[in-house]
mmCIF file of the N, C-alpha and C atoms, coordinates in Angstrom:
data_MODEL
# 
_entry.id   MODEL 
# 
loop_
_atom_site.group_PDB 
_atom_site.id 
_atom_site.type_symbol 
_atom_site.label_atom_id 
_atom_site.label_alt_id 
_atom_site.label_comp_id 
_atom_site.label_asym_id 
_atom_site.label_entity_id 
_atom_site.label_seq_id 
_atom_site.pdbx_PDB_ins_code 
_atom_site.Cartn_x 
_atom_site.Cartn_y 
_atom_site.Cartn_z 
_atom_site.occupancy 
_atom_site.B_iso_or_equiv 
_atom_site.pdbx_formal_charge 
_atom_site.auth_seq_id 
_atom_site.auth_comp_id 
_atom_site.auth_asym_id 
_atom_site.auth_atom_id 
_atom_site.pdbx_PDB_model_num 
ATOM 1   N N  . UNK A 1 1  ? -0.689  19.694 -13.020 1.00 0.00 ? 1  UNK A N  1 
ATOM 2   C CA . UNK A 1 1  ? -0.908  17.964 -12.756 1.00 0.00 ? 1  UNK A CA 1 
ATOM 3   C C  . UNK A 1 1  ? -0.701  17.358 -11.540 1.00 0.00 ? 1  UNK A C  1 
ATOM 4   N N  . UNK A 1 2  ? -1.547  15.950 -11.663 1.00 0.00 ? 2  UNK A N  1 
ATOM 5   C CA . UNK A 1 2  ? -1.159  15.440 -10.569 1.00 0.00 ? 2  UNK A CA 1 
ATOM 6   C C  . UNK A 1 2  ? -0.442  14.555 -9.742  1.00 0.00 ? 2  UNK A C  1 
ATOM 7   N N  . UNK A 1 3  ? -0.155  14.303 -8.589  1.00 0.00 ? 3  UNK A N  1 
ATOM 8   C CA . UNK A 1 3  ? 1.866   13.539 -8.102  1.00 0.00 ? 3  UNK A CA 1 
ATOM 9   C C  . UNK A 1 3  ? 0.729   13.025 -7.418  1.00 0.00 ? 3  UNK A C  1 
ATOM 10  N N  . UNK A 1 4  ? 1.486   11.470 -7.205  1.00 0.00 ? 4  UNK A N  1 
ATOM 11  C CA . UNK A 1 4  ? 1.884   11.123 -6.553  1.00 0.00 ? 4  UNK A CA 1 
ATOM 12  C C  . UNK A 1 4  ? 1.275   11.425 -5.470  1.00 0.00 ? 4  UNK A C  1 
ATOM 13  N N  . UNK A 1 5  ? 0.831   10.706 -3.774  1.00 0.00 ? 5  UNK A N  1 
ATOM 14  C CA . UNK A 1 5  ? 0.563   11.323 -2.822  1.00 0.00 ? 5  UNK A CA 1 
ATOM 15  C C  . UNK A 1 5  ? -0.846  11.670 -2.163  1.00 0.00 ? 5  UNK A C  1 
ATOM 16  N N  . UNK A 1 6  ? -0.817  12.766 -3.504  1.00 0.00 ? 6  UNK A N  1 
ATOM 17  C CA . UNK A 1 6  ? -1.503  14.241 -3.359  1.00 0.00 ? 6  UNK A CA 1 
ATOM 18  C C  . UNK A 1 6  ? -3.437  13.063 -2.678  1.00 0.00 ? 6  UNK A C  1 
ATOM 19  N N  . UNK A 1 7  ? -3.618  14.040 -2.059  1.00 0.00 ? 7  UNK A N  1 
ATOM 20  C CA . UNK A 1 7  ? -5.318  12.825 -1.163  1.00 0.00 ? 7  UNK A CA 1 
ATOM 21  C C  . UNK A 1 7  ? -6.679  13.888 -1.673  1.00 0.00 ? 7  UNK A C  1 
ATOM 22  N N  . UNK A 1 8  ? -7.354  13.213 -1.911  1.00 0.00 ? 8  UNK A N  1 
ATOM 23  C CA . UNK A 1 8  ? -8.842  13.182 -2.722  1.00 0.00 ? 8  UNK A CA 1 
ATOM 24  C C  . UNK A 1 8  ? -9.007  14.387 -2.256  1.00 0.00 ? 8  UNK A C  1 
ATOM 25  N N  . UNK A 1 9  ? -8.773  15.266 -0.915  1.00 0.00 ? 9  UNK A N  1 
ATOM 26  C CA . UNK A 1 9  ? -9.159  16.446 -0.462  1.00 0.00 ? 9  UNK A CA 1 
ATOM 27  C C  . UNK A 1 9  ? -8.737  17.374 -2.002  1.00 0.00 ? 9  UNK A C  1 
ATOM 28  N N  . UNK A 1 10 ? -7.220  17.198 -1.987  1.00 0.00 ? 10 UNK A N  1 
ATOM 29  C CA . UNK A 1 10 ? -6.332  18.011 -3.078  1.00 0.00 ? 10 UNK A CA 1 
ATOM 30  C C  . UNK A 1 10 ? -6.151  17.816 -4.885  1.00 0.00 ? 10 UNK A C  1 
ATOM 31  N N  . UNK A 1 11 ? -7.079  16.722 -4.573  1.00 0.00 ? 11 UNK A N  1 
ATOM 32  C CA . UNK A 1 11 ? -7.303  16.181 -6.269  1.00 0.00 ? 11 UNK A CA 1 
ATOM 33  C C  . UNK A 1 11 ? -8.861  17.075 -6.703  1.00 0.00 ? 11 UNK A C  1 
ATOM 34  N N  . UNK A 1 12 ? -9.530  16.741 -5.948  1.00 0.00 ? 12 UNK A N  1 
ATOM 35  C CA . UNK A 1 12 ? -10.932 17.781 -6.090  1.00 0.00 ? 12 UNK A CA 1 
ATOM 36  C C  . UNK A 1 12 ? -10.530 18.847 -6.456  1.00 0.00 ? 12 UNK A C  1 
ATOM 37  N N  . UNK A 1 13 ? -9.786  19.653 -5.757  1.00 0.00 ? 13 UNK A N  1 
ATOM 38  C CA . UNK A 1 13 ? -9.697  20.668 -5.610  1.00 0.00 ? 13 UNK A CA 1 
ATOM 39  C C  . UNK A 1 13 ? -8.519  21.295 -6.793  1.00 0.00 ? 13 UNK A C  1 
ATOM 40  N N  . UNK A 1 14 ? -7.907  20.769 -6.989  1.00 0.00 ? 14 UNK A N  1 
ATOM 41  C CA . UNK A 1 14 ? -6.832  21.023 -7.766  1.00 0.00 ? 14 UNK A CA 1 
ATOM 42  C C  . UNK A 1 14 ? -8.474  21.017 -9.691  1.00 0.00 ? 14 UNK A C  1 
ATOM 43  N N  . UNK A 1 15 ? -8.965  20.243 -9.420  1.00 0.00 ? 15 UNK A N  1 
ATOM 44  C CA . UNK A 1 15 ? -9.423  19.614 -11.157 1.00 0.00 ? 15 UNK A CA 1 
ATOM 45  C C  . UNK A 1 15 ? -10.755 21.194 -10.615 1.00 0.00 ? 15 UNK A C  1 
ATOM 46  N N  . UNK A 1 16 ? -11.132 21.549 -9.450  1.00 0.00 ? 16 UNK A N  1 
ATOM 47  C CA . UNK A 1 16 ? -12.684 22.657 -9.916  1.00 0.00 ? 16 UNK A CA 1 
ATOM 48  C C  . UNK A 1 16 ? -11.096 23.544 -9.915  1.00 0.00 ? 16 UNK A C  1 
ATOM 49  N N  . UNK A 1 17 ? -9.745  24.461 -9.463  1.00 0.00 ? 17 UNK A N  1 
ATOM 50  C CA . UNK A 1 17 ? -8.876  25.340 -9.702  1.00 0.00 ? 17 UNK A CA 1 
ATOM 51  C C  . UNK A 1 17 ? -9.162  25.091 -10.952 1.00 0.00 ? 17 UNK A C  1 
ATOM 52  N N  . UNK A 1 18 ? -8.964  23.506 -11.964 1.00 0.00 ? 18 UNK A N  1 
ATOM 53  C CA . UNK A 1 18 ? -8.393  24.066 -13.188 1.00 0.00 ? 18 UNK A CA 1 
ATOM 54  C C  . UNK A 1 18 ? -9.542  24.052 -14.472 1.00 0.00 ? 18 UNK A C  1 
ATOM 55  N N  . UNK A 1 19 ? -11.228 23.870 -13.573 1.00 0.00 ? 19 UNK A N  1 
ATOM 56  C CA . UNK A 1 19 ? -12.176 23.344 -14.355 1.00 0.00 ? 19 UNK A CA 1 
ATOM 57  C C  . UNK A 1 19 ? -11.735 21.924 -14.778 1.00 0.00 ? 19 UNK A C  1 
ATOM 58  N N  . UNK A 1 20 ? -10.845 21.338 -14.560 1.00 0.00 ? 20 UNK A N  1 
ATOM 59  C CA . UNK A 1 20 ? -12.142 19.904 -15.411 1.00 0.00 ? 20 UNK A CA 1 
ATOM 60  C C  . UNK A 1 20 ? -13.024 19.492 -15.030 1.00 0.00 ? 20 UNK A C  1 
ATOM 61  N N  . UNK A 1 21 ? -13.206 17.770 -15.737 1.00 0.00 ? 21 UNK A N  1 
ATOM 62  C CA . UNK A 1 21 ? -14.699 17.461 -15.036 1.00 0.00 ? 21 UNK A CA 1 
ATOM 63  C C  . UNK A 1 21 ? -13.916 15.926 -14.436 1.00 0.00 ? 21 UNK A C  1 
ATOM 64  N N  . UNK A 1 22 ? -14.845 15.904 -13.873 1.00 0.00 ? 22 UNK A N  1 
ATOM 65  C CA . UNK A 1 22 ? -14.395 13.886 -13.710 1.00 0.00 ? 22 UNK A CA 1 
ATOM 66  C C  . UNK A 1 22 ? -15.721 13.457 -13.912 1.00 0.00 ? 22 UNK A C  1 
ATOM 67  N N  . UNK A 1 23 ? -15.077 12.364 -14.794 1.00 0.00 ? 23 UNK A N  1 
ATOM 68  C CA . UNK A 1 23 ? -15.979 11.092 -15.618 1.00 0.00 ? 23 UNK A CA 1 
ATOM 69  C C  . UNK A 1 23 ? -16.431 10.114 -15.339 1.00 0.00 ? 23 UNK A C  1 
ATOM 70  N N  . UNK A 1 24 ? -15.743 9.833  -14.315 1.00 0.00 ? 24 UNK A N  1 
ATOM 71  C CA . UNK A 1 24 ? -16.235 8.231  -13.489 1.00 0.00 ? 24 UNK A CA 1 
ATOM 72  C C  . UNK A 1 24 ? -15.556 8.626  -12.297 1.00 0.00 ? 24 UNK A C  1 
ATOM 73  N N  . UNK A 1 25 ? -16.033 8.845  -11.415 1.00 0.00 ? 25 UNK A N  1 
ATOM 74  C CA . UNK A 1 25 ? -15.475 7.972  -9.494  1.00 0.00 ? 25 UNK A CA 1 
ATOM 75  C C  . UNK A 1 25 ? -16.231 6.665  -9.346  1.00 0.00 ? 25 UNK A C  1 
ATOM 76  N N  . UNK A 1 26 ? -15.832 5.534  -9.183  1.00 0.00 ? 26 UNK A N  1 
ATOM 77  C CA . UNK A 1 26 ? -15.686 4.921  -8.477  1.00 0.00 ? 26 UNK A CA 1 
ATOM 78  C C  . UNK A 1 26 ? -15.438 3.979  -7.569  1.00 0.00 ? 26 UNK A C  1 
ATOM 79  N N  . UNK A 1 27 ? -15.293 3.740  -6.346  1.00 0.00 ? 27 UNK A N  1 
ATOM 80  C CA . UNK A 1 27 ? -14.412 3.090  -5.312  1.00 0.00 ? 27 UNK A CA 1 
ATOM 81  C C  . UNK A 1 27 ? -14.721 1.660  -5.090  1.00 0.00 ? 27 UNK A C  1 
ATOM 82  N N  . UNK A 1 28 ? -13.974 0.785  -4.951  1.00 0.00 ? 28 UNK A N  1 
ATOM 83  C CA . UNK A 1 28 ? -13.601 -0.191 -4.532  1.00 0.00 ? 28 UNK A CA 1 
ATOM 84  C C  . UNK A 1 28 ? -13.859 -0.970 -3.849  1.00 0.00 ? 28 UNK A C  1 
ATOM 85  N N  . UNK A 1 29 ? -13.409 -1.846 -3.007  1.00 0.00 ? 29 UNK A N  1 
ATOM 86  C CA . UNK A 1 29 ? -13.396 -2.856 -1.705  1.00 0.00 ? 29 UNK A CA 1 
ATOM 87  C C  . UNK A 1 29 ? -12.737 -4.191 -2.376  1.00 0.00 ? 29 UNK A C  1 
ATOM 88  N N  . UNK A 1 30 ? -10.904 -4.454 -1.438  1.00 0.00 ? 30 UNK A N  1 
ATOM 89  C CA . UNK A 1 30 ? -11.403 -6.397 -1.983  1.00 0.00 ? 30 UNK A CA 1 
ATOM 90  C C  . UNK A 1 30 ? -10.751 -6.352 -1.104  1.00 0.00 ? 30 UNK A C  1 
ATOM 91  N N  . UNK A 1 31 ? -10.163 -7.898 0.061   1.00 0.00 ? 31 UNK A N  1 
ATOM 92  C CA . UNK A 1 31 ? -9.928  -8.333 0.562   1.00 0.00 ? 31 UNK A CA 1 
ATOM 93  C C  . UNK A 1 31 ? -9.265  -6.853 1.594   1.00 0.00 ? 31 UNK A C  1 
ATOM 94  N N  . UNK A 1 32 ? -10.218 -6.376 2.442   1.00 0.00 ? 32 UNK A N  1 
ATOM 95  C CA . UNK A 1 32 ? -9.664  -5.446 3.532   1.00 0.00 ? 32 UNK A CA 1 
ATOM 96  C C  . UNK A 1 32 ? -9.800  -4.228 2.837   1.00 0.00 ? 32 UNK A C  1 
ATOM 97  N N  . UNK A 1 33 ? -9.027  -3.845 1.796   1.00 0.00 ? 33 UNK A N  1 
ATOM 98  C CA . UNK A 1 33 ? -8.510  -2.291 1.062   1.00 0.00 ? 33 UNK A CA 1 
ATOM 99  C C  . UNK A 1 33 ? -9.265  -1.782 0.341   1.00 0.00 ? 33 UNK A C  1 
ATOM 100 N N  . UNK A 1 34 ? -9.213  -0.783 0.356   1.00 0.00 ? 34 UNK A N  1 
ATOM 101 C CA . UNK A 1 34 ? -10.536 -0.011 -0.411  1.00 0.00 ? 34 UNK A CA 1 
ATOM 102 C C  . UNK A 1 34 ? -9.377  1.288  -1.473  1.00 0.00 ? 34 UNK A C  1 
ATOM 103 N N  . UNK A 1 35 ? -9.804  1.563  -2.572  1.00 0.00 ? 35 UNK A N  1 
ATOM 104 C CA . UNK A 1 35 ? -9.609  2.642  -2.893  1.00 0.00 ? 35 UNK A CA 1 
ATOM 105 C C  . UNK A 1 35 ? -10.288 2.905  -3.950  1.00 0.00 ? 35 UNK A C  1 
ATOM 106 N N  . UNK A 1 36 ? -10.183 4.193  -5.134  1.00 0.00 ? 36 UNK A N  1 
ATOM 107 C CA . UNK A 1 36 ? -10.802 5.253  -5.738  1.00 0.00 ? 36 UNK A CA 1 
ATOM 108 C C  . UNK A 1 36 ? -10.203 5.251  -6.736  1.00 0.00 ? 36 UNK A C  1 
ATOM 109 N N  . UNK A 1 37 ? -11.280 4.628  -7.560  1.00 0.00 ? 37 UNK A N  1 
ATOM 110 C CA . UNK A 1 37 ? -10.605 4.942  -9.612  1.00 0.00 ? 37 UNK A CA 1 
ATOM 111 C C  . UNK A 1 37 ? -11.556 6.404  -9.669  1.00 0.00 ? 37 UNK A C  1 
ATOM 112 N N  . UNK A 1 38 ? -10.440 7.226  -10.149 1.00 0.00 ? 38 UNK A N  1 
ATOM 113 C CA . UNK A 1 38 ? -11.095 8.325  -10.478 1.00 0.00 ? 38 UNK A CA 1 
ATOM 114 C C  . UNK A 1 38 ? -10.891 8.721  -11.952 1.00 0.00 ? 38 UNK A C  1 
ATOM 115 N N  . UNK A 1 39 ? -11.731 9.590  -13.478 1.00 0.00 ? 39 UNK A N  1 
ATOM 116 C CA . UNK A 1 39 ? -11.354 9.668  -14.541 1.00 0.00 ? 39 UNK A CA 1 
ATOM 117 C C  . UNK A 1 39 ? -11.107 11.753 -14.845 1.00 0.00 ? 39 UNK A C  1 
ATOM 118 N N  . UNK A 1 40 ? -10.369 11.682 -15.190 1.00 0.00 ? 40 UNK A N  1 
ATOM 119 C CA . UNK A 1 40 ? -10.216 13.080 -14.891 1.00 0.00 ? 40 UNK A CA 1 
ATOM 120 C C  . UNK A 1 40 ? -10.780 13.439 -16.375 1.00 0.00 ? 40 UNK A C  1 
ATOM 121 N N  . UNK A 1 41 ? -11.369 14.738 -17.167 1.00 0.00 ? 41 UNK A N  1 
ATOM 122 C CA . UNK A 1 41 ? -11.255 14.851 -18.682 1.00 0.00 ? 41 UNK A CA 1 
ATOM 123 C C  . UNK A 1 41 ? -10.219 16.612 -18.110 1.00 0.00 ? 41 UNK A C  1 
ATOM 124 N N  . UNK A 1 42 ? -9.400  16.271 -18.912 1.00 0.00 ? 42 UNK A N  1 
ATOM 125 C CA . UNK A 1 42 ? -8.016  17.195 -18.555 1.00 0.00 ? 42 UNK A CA 1 
ATOM 126 C C  . UNK A 1 42 ? -8.267  18.186 -20.431 1.00 0.00 ? 42 UNK A C  1 
ATOM 127 N N  . UNK A 1 43 ? -9.399  18.986 -20.477 1.00 0.00 ? 43 UNK A N  1 
ATOM 128 C CA . UNK A 1 43 ? -8.589  20.392 -22.070 1.00 0.00 ? 43 UNK A CA 1 
ATOM 129 C C  . UNK A 1 43 ? -9.191  19.274 -23.000 1.00 0.00 ? 43 UNK A C  1 
ATOM 130 N N  . UNK A 1 44 ? -8.365  17.791 -23.720 1.00 0.00 ? 44 UNK A N  1 
ATOM 131 C CA . UNK A 1 44 ? -7.853  17.088 -24.283 1.00 0.00 ? 44 UNK A CA 1 
ATOM 132 C C  . UNK A 1 44 ? -7.919  15.711 -24.236 1.00 0.00 ? 44 UNK A C  1 
ATOM 133 N N  . UNK A 1 45 ? -7.961  15.184 -23.897 1.00 0.00 ? 45 UNK A N  1 
ATOM 134 C CA . UNK A 1 45 ? -7.542  14.000 -23.294 1.00 0.00 ? 45 UNK A CA 1 
ATOM 135 C C  . UNK A 1 45 ? -7.634  13.670 -21.293 1.00 0.00 ? 45 UNK A C  1 
ATOM 136 N N  . UNK A 1 46 ? -7.331  12.779 -21.287 1.00 0.00 ? 46 UNK A N  1 
ATOM 137 C CA . UNK A 1 46 ? -7.822  12.062 -19.427 1.00 0.00 ? 46 UNK A CA 1 
ATOM 138 C C  . UNK A 1 46 ? -6.848  11.396 -19.165 1.00 0.00 ? 46 UNK A C  1 
ATOM 139 N N  . UNK A 1 47 ? -7.406  11.432 -17.791 1.00 0.00 ? 47 UNK A N  1 
ATOM 140 C CA . UNK A 1 47 ? -6.158  11.007 -16.566 1.00 0.00 ? 47 UNK A CA 1 
ATOM 141 C C  . UNK A 1 47 ? -7.242  9.821  -15.317 1.00 0.00 ? 47 UNK A C  1 
ATOM 142 N N  . UNK A 1 48 ? -6.506  8.189  -16.048 1.00 0.00 ? 48 UNK A N  1 
ATOM 143 C CA . UNK A 1 48 ? -7.144  8.158  -14.332 1.00 0.00 ? 48 UNK A CA 1 
ATOM 144 C C  . UNK A 1 48 ? -6.346  7.874  -13.343 1.00 0.00 ? 48 UNK A C  1 
ATOM 145 N N  . UNK A 1 49 ? -6.625  8.312  -11.633 1.00 0.00 ? 49 UNK A N  1 
ATOM 146 C CA . UNK A 1 49 ? -5.918  8.317  -10.863 1.00 0.00 ? 49 UNK A CA 1 
ATOM 147 C C  . UNK A 1 49 ? -6.240  6.757  -10.202 1.00 0.00 ? 49 UNK A C  1 
ATOM 148 N N  . UNK A 1 50 ? -5.632  6.173  -9.382  1.00 0.00 ? 50 UNK A N  1 
ATOM 149 C CA . UNK A 1 50 ? -6.025  5.633  -8.289  1.00 0.00 ? 50 UNK A CA 1 
ATOM 150 C C  . UNK A 1 50 ? -5.673  5.853  -7.050  1.00 0.00 ? 50 UNK A C  1 
ATOM 151 N N  . UNK A 1 51 ? -6.673  6.116  -6.050  1.00 0.00 ? 51 UNK A N  1 
ATOM 152 C CA . UNK A 1 51 ? -5.983  6.561  -4.633  1.00 0.00 ? 51 UNK A CA 1 
ATOM 153 C C  . UNK A 1 51 ? -6.531  6.225  -3.717  1.00 0.00 ? 51 UNK A C  1 
ATOM 154 N N  . UNK A 1 52 ? -5.997  6.031  -2.404  1.00 0.00 ? 52 UNK A N  1 
ATOM 155 C CA . UNK A 1 52 ? -6.764  5.602  -1.026  1.00 0.00 ? 52 UNK A CA 1 
ATOM 156 C C  . UNK A 1 52 ? -6.402  6.332  0.507   1.00 0.00 ? 52 UNK A C  1 
ATOM 157 N N  . UNK A 1 53 ? -6.850  6.026  1.431   1.00 0.00 ? 53 UNK A N  1 
ATOM 158 C CA . UNK A 1 53 ? -6.717  6.718  2.336   1.00 0.00 ? 53 UNK A CA 1 
ATOM 159 C C  . UNK A 1 53 ? -5.381  7.339  2.635   1.00 0.00 ? 53 UNK A C  1 
ATOM 160 N N  . UNK A 1 54 ? -4.858  5.775  3.049   1.00 0.00 ? 54 UNK A N  1 
ATOM 161 C CA . UNK A 1 54 ? -2.952  6.031  3.233   1.00 0.00 ? 54 UNK A CA 1 
ATOM 162 C C  . UNK A 1 54 ? -2.601  6.952  2.421   1.00 0.00 ? 54 UNK A C  1 
ATOM 163 N N  . UNK A 1 55 ? -2.482  6.509  1.120   1.00 0.00 ? 55 UNK A N  1 
ATOM 164 C CA . UNK A 1 55 ? -1.036  6.778  0.496   1.00 0.00 ? 55 UNK A CA 1 
ATOM 165 C C  . UNK A 1 55 ? -1.757  7.796  -0.337  1.00 0.00 ? 55 UNK A C  1 
ATOM 166 N N  . UNK A 1 56 ? -2.846  8.177  -0.570  1.00 0.00 ? 56 UNK A N  1 
ATOM 167 C CA . UNK A 1 56 ? -3.214  9.005  -1.845  1.00 0.00 ? 56 UNK A CA 1 
ATOM 168 C C  . UNK A 1 56 ? -3.208  8.248  -3.012  1.00 0.00 ? 56 UNK A C  1 
ATOM 169 N N  . UNK A 1 57 ? -3.156  9.483  -3.896  1.00 0.00 ? 57 UNK A N  1 
ATOM 170 C CA . UNK A 1 57 ? -2.713  9.164  -5.214  1.00 0.00 ? 57 UNK A CA 1 
ATOM 171 C C  . UNK A 1 57 ? -1.563  8.126  -5.409  1.00 0.00 ? 57 UNK A C  1 
ATOM 172 N N  . UNK A 1 58 ? -1.482  6.155  -5.863  1.00 0.00 ? 58 UNK A N  1 
ATOM 173 C CA . UNK A 1 58 ? -0.898  5.472  -5.821  1.00 0.00 ? 58 UNK A CA 1 
ATOM 174 C C  . UNK A 1 58 ? -0.349  4.773  -7.320  1.00 0.00 ? 58 UNK A C  1 
ATOM 175 N N  . UNK A 1 59 ? -1.385  5.775  -8.527  1.00 0.00 ? 59 UNK A N  1 
ATOM 176 C CA . UNK A 1 59 ? -1.010  5.564  -9.711  1.00 0.00 ? 59 UNK A CA 1 
ATOM 177 C C  . UNK A 1 59 ? -1.806  6.340  -10.801 1.00 0.00 ? 59 UNK A C  1 
ATOM 178 N N  . UNK A 1 60 ? -1.392  6.785  -11.834 1.00 0.00 ? 60 UNK A N  1 
ATOM 179 C CA . UNK A 1 60 ? -1.893  7.661  -12.637 1.00 0.00 ? 60 UNK A CA 1 
ATOM 180 C C  . UNK A 1 60 ? -1.176  7.055  -14.288 1.00 0.00 ? 60 UNK A C  1 
ATOM 181 N N  . UNK A 1 61 ? -2.646  7.232  -14.541 1.00 0.00 ? 61 UNK A N  1 
ATOM 182 C CA . UNK A 1 61 ? -2.694  6.693  -16.343 1.00 0.00 ? 61 UNK A CA 1 
ATOM 183 C C  . UNK A 1 61 ? -2.289  7.908  -17.309 1.00 0.00 ? 61 UNK A C  1 
ATOM 184 N N  . UNK A 1 62 ? -2.588  7.841  -18.034 1.00 0.00 ? 62 UNK A N  1 
ATOM 185 C CA . UNK A 1 62 ? -2.890  9.473  -19.664 1.00 0.00 ? 62 UNK A CA 1 
ATOM 186 C C  . UNK A 1 62 ? -4.085  7.924  -20.143 1.00 0.00 ? 62 UNK A C  1 
ATOM 187 N N  . UNK A 1 63 ? -5.374  9.000  -20.937 1.00 0.00 ? 63 UNK A N  1 
ATOM 188 C CA . UNK A 1 63 ? -6.305  8.407  -21.326 1.00 0.00 ? 63 UNK A CA 1 
ATOM 189 C C  . UNK A 1 63 ? -6.200  9.494  -22.742 1.00 0.00 ? 63 UNK A C  1 
ATOM 190 N N  . UNK A 1 64 ? -5.767  8.948  -23.791 1.00 0.00 ? 64 UNK A N  1 
ATOM 191 C CA . UNK A 1 64 ? -6.109  9.648  -24.552 1.00 0.00 ? 64 UNK A CA 1 
ATOM 192 C C  . UNK A 1 64 ? -7.374  9.729  -25.204 1.00 0.00 ? 64 UNK A C  1 
ATOM 193 N N  . UNK A 1 65 ? -8.074  10.415 -25.369 1.00 0.00 ? 65 UNK A N  1 
ATOM 194 C CA . UNK A 1 65 ? -9.659  11.412 -25.901 1.00 0.00 ? 65 UNK A CA 1 
ATOM 195 C C  . UNK A 1 65 ? -10.317 10.070 -26.867 1.00 0.00 ? 65 UNK A C  1 
ATOM 196 N N  . UNK A 1 66 ? -9.804  9.357  -27.594 1.00 0.00 ? 66 UNK A N  1 
ATOM 197 C CA . UNK A 1 66 ? -10.165 8.843  -29.051 1.00 0.00 ? 66 UNK A CA 1 
ATOM 198 C C  . UNK A 1 66 ? -10.433 7.063  -27.448 1.00 0.00 ? 66 UNK A C  1 
ATOM 199 N N  . UNK A 1 67 ? -9.644  7.006  -26.587 1.00 0.00 ? 67 UNK A N  1 
ATOM 200 C CA . UNK A 1 67 ? -9.710  5.676  -25.778 1.00 0.00 ? 67 UNK A CA 1 
ATOM 201 C C  . UNK A 1 67 ? -11.641 5.716  -25.033 1.00 0.00 ? 67 UNK A C  1 
ATOM 202 N N  . UNK A 1 68 ? -11.922 7.515  -25.000 1.00 0.00 ? 68 UNK A N  1 
ATOM 203 C CA . UNK A 1 68 ? -12.806 6.848  -23.114 1.00 0.00 ? 68 UNK A CA 1 
ATOM 204 C C  . UNK A 1 68 ? -14.370 7.403  -24.278 1.00 0.00 ? 68 UNK A C  1 
# 
């Protein structure tokens, strides 16, 4: 389970450990700030995580399979 504050390296290690799949990974930059939006497939549903270098994960969203 992803938790707020997790860093990118921790997230990728958890994905590998659990056999999940990264469906999409995009990095954005706006007004001098950058963040990564990653969609991860976890067996029967997806999870969107938004993270940056300073805070790690700052938002987590459940994504039902029918929405992907």
